[in-house]
Each structure stands twice: as structure tokens, then as C-alpha cells.
N, C-alpha and C positions, 0 to 999 in steps of 0.2 A: 433499201437497207437502212436500218436505224444507226445513227451515229452514237458512239459510246460517249457518255458524259465524263468529263475530266474530273478527277478527284481534286477538290479544293480544300485548302486548310481552313479551319474555322476562323471567322473574323471577329475582332474585338473592337468595340467602339468606346470612345470617351466623349464627354460633353463639356468642352471649355466654353464658358459664357453662353451656355444653352444651345450650342451648335453641335450637331452630331458629326463626329470626325472619326474616321477609321484609324485604328492604332496600327502603325507599321513597325514590326519588330525588326531591328537592324543589328541586334547583338550577334556575337559569334555563336554558331551552332557547334556543339561538342560532339564529334563523331565517335568518341570513346565512351559515351554514356551507356550504361547497361541497366537492364531491369534488375529487380531484386533477385530473380532466379538466375540471371546471368552473372551477377556478383557472387552468388553462392557457388555456382559452377566454376567460376574462376578461382575461388578459394579452395574448392574441393574437387580437383580434376578427376579423382578416382570415383567420385560419387559416394554413396553410403556403403561402407564396407561392413558386411554382415556375414555371419556364419549360419549356414542352413542346418538346422538340427533335425528336421523331419521332412524328407523329400516328398513323401506322400501328400503332405499338405500343399506343397508347391504345385504338384502335378494335377490337382483337382481343378 
């Protein structure tokens, strides 16, 4: 049976004095960050409020 590959985060490198060195991110990770869609949904919890004028168009 094949082993599943682990998902790895992308690596970033920098070159101090011509030596390739992996960049280690040690800053805080924000668990509350949202995508643009998530921010919009947070601001508009009811979604888009519209009035249906022609139900036949919706049912097609």
C-alpha cells in the first residue's frame, strides 16, 4: 500500500553572502484572518436581500 505524502508548506530561501538559506517564519499566525468573501459575509450576515419580481424566471 502506498503511503500518503504529507502536505508541506512552500519554502522560501534567501541568500546572505551568496549562501542559500531557508527562511523560517517565526511570527504569530493570526487565526482570525478571513478571506475577502469571509469578511463580506461577516459584514452581511443575511446575504444579499432581494425581492423576487418574476418567480417564473427563478424556476427555469
